[in-house]
N, C-alpha and C positions, 0 to 999 in steps of 0.2 A: 581069625574071623573077621568080617567087616562091621563097621556099626549098623544101627539099624536103618539109617540114611540111605547107605551102600545098599541094603539088600533090597530097599524099594526102587531104587534106581535100575538095579539089575532085573527086578520083575516087570518095570515098566519097559527098559529100552534094551534093544537088540544086542548081542555080543558078536564082534569080528569072527568070524570062522577062521581065520588067517592067523590073526595074531593074539586073541582075545580078551582085546579092548572094549569097553562098553561104547557104542555107537550113539549118533543124536536121533537114531532112527527109532520110534515106537514100535513096539511088538504089535499093536492094533492098528498101525498103517497099513494102507492097501499095497501088495507089492508091485502094482501096476504104475505104480508113482514113486517108488522107491529108487535111488540111483546106488548102485553098487550092489545091487540085488542080484543072487545067481540062483535060478531056477533048481531046486532039489537038494541045492548046498546050504544058501542061507546068506545072509548080510555079510558085507565086508564094509570096514571102516573107511575114512575118506582116504587115509594114505594108501592103504590095499587096493583101493579100488584105481588110484591113479597110476600104483605101479602096474596093476595088470592091465591099463590102458596103455603104458607105454611098453609093455610086452606085446599088446596086440598090434599097434601100429607101426612098432620098428624106430620111432622116433627119440633114441637117446641123446642126439647130440645138442639138443635146444637148451640153453640156460635158463628158460624160463621153469624148470623144473626146480631149481636151486632155491627158489622162493619160498617153496614148500618144507625144504630140509631144516 
């Protein structure tokens, strides 16, 4: 069980639908302005949304991705 602070964070912030980590996106934020939101599924964290972006574009050979690892 988490602490009281962790429970409050879980109530305020969205959870990533792929990996289960807490995101920095508030549940009250409008979905139009969210980065990594998938309609009908939910919110992705930054890392999962970047991986989705790589799969979508097919650009895997770029070393730019290494700075996020």
